[in-house]
C-alpha positions, 0 to 999 in steps of 0.5 A: 467142807463140800459134798465132792471133796475128796474122801479116803476109801482106802490106806495100804502100806508096802516094804521093800528091803534097800541096800546101801550103796556099797554095801555099808556106812558107819557112823558113830557108836559103832552104828553100821547100816547095811539096808534099810527097810523102807514103807511106802504108805499109799492113801487112795480117796472116792475120787480115784486120786492118790497121794503116797509118802514113805519113811525109812527109819535109819537102823533101829539104834539112831531116833526113836525109830524103828522100821518095824513100827512102821505098820503096827502103827499105821494100823492104830491110825488108819481106821480112824483117817478113813473117811477123812478130806485128805486135803485138810492137812491141819486135820488131818493132822491134830486128827492123828496127834490126838490117836497117837502120841509120838509115833512121828516116823508112823504119820510122817508118810501119812501126811506127805501121801496127802500133800500128795493128793493136795498138791495133784487136785490143785494141779501143782508141785508141792514146792508151789504149795509149801511158800514158793518155788525158790529155786530150782536148784538145790545144793547138795552135801555129800555124806562121806561114811567113817572110814580111814582118814585117806579113804574119806579124803580120796570119797571127798576128792571122789564127789567133789568131781561129780560137783558135790561142793560140801561135804558131812564127815562121818565121826566114829567116836574115837576123838583122837581118829575124828581129829585126824580125818576131819584135818585130812578130809579139810586138807582136800579144801578148794575154794568155796567149799564147805566141810560138815564134821558129824557126831551123830551125838556119838562124843562125850561133852569133856571130848567134844570140848577137846576135840574143838579146843585142837581143831580151832585152826580149821574151819570145819562146822560142828554136827550133833558132838553130843547127846543132848541141847545142854551138853551141845549148848557148852561145846558152843559156847567153847567152839570158835565153829558153825554149831550145827543141829540135828537128833536134838530138834525133833520138834517145834517146842526143842527147836523155840528153846534151841532158839532162846539158847541161841544154840546153833546155826543151823538146824536139820529138818528131817520130815520123819523125825518131826511128822511130816510136811506139814510140821517141817514147815512150821519149823522150817517158816520158824528158822528162817525168819529167825535168822537160822539156816537149815539142811533139809532132808530124812532120816533115809530113804530112798526116791519118795522120800527124795521128792519129798525133801526136794520140795520143801527145799525148793521152797526154802528161801535162797539164804536159809538153804545151806543145803540137802541131800539126794537120799535116794542115791545112797541106797542101790534101788529104786522105787518111784520112777519122777525122782529129782534129777541130779545136776553136778551137784545140785539137784532139780525139783520137779514140777509135776503136781504133787510129789510128782512120783510114781510108784515102781510097783513091780518092787514094791510087790503087794501090800504089807497092810490094806485097809478099806472104807 
């Protein structure tokens, strides 16, 4: 390190509650989301450069993460981060893991904010630093909230008209109803389209077995049918469908185990679930070199989350990227200027340095936490 290296001299956090577009979002096991609390972390340096990250847990009963835990976790880490060089990303992650075990969702916006600073220091957009600009137009999927089969089919038709060609069918855990909704939505298929039935761990093993047997004639991906990797693997062995894992993959070790067991064809990488861009990139590169395709996204979030995942997706080799998500368009409201543009079912990645965003301070208002060096 040189004396001219930037140093973290202030860390602050802002929180805002954003409603879900359409009023609510339904998932398996009676999970209904009407709004979500997004936390924006701002890291300032003694050189005047500031970076930003965002985390937005999807309720408190989806993953081991909840919005009220972000600020206390940040307060635990922040004193150790003051005075550090934010561009030394592996060192920052090592420090955070040594100070606080687990709690990846707390570490994620810190890591992303440091990447944002790194990009601004180098004058490069993050996708260049994360591996290179493989593609500027990123294929999107649209997630269909778990409602009646006909309403879900109507929603698929609506977003098909907007250019989307990949659809996630949210299931509610009632196997017979889920079979009906999957059949109904998949019956709207047009050439080249992909459908993914996502249970979010909502089926028991025997229920998932019933479903994949009943749908043997339907071209559909099966995503995270059961809670455990072992149950998902048992179902996969009896299913003709491509398999996608999401909640089971929460870090490099679980990915290695899943690869060893040949448990999936696709992995969903959620940036905040694994602790930020640094660790998400490790998982991304291992998947790409192992022939495993990916969905690059996050648990939930607005403009800053969407910007971060767009850079990771753009730096992913095209053969390894199944799709990504414009998560900010599921939320009613904007928290930053410069989020990626959407063009007929594709997302464009920005070429501005760092994340390429600027927070809307009139929306974020005053910090709920701040510490200075």
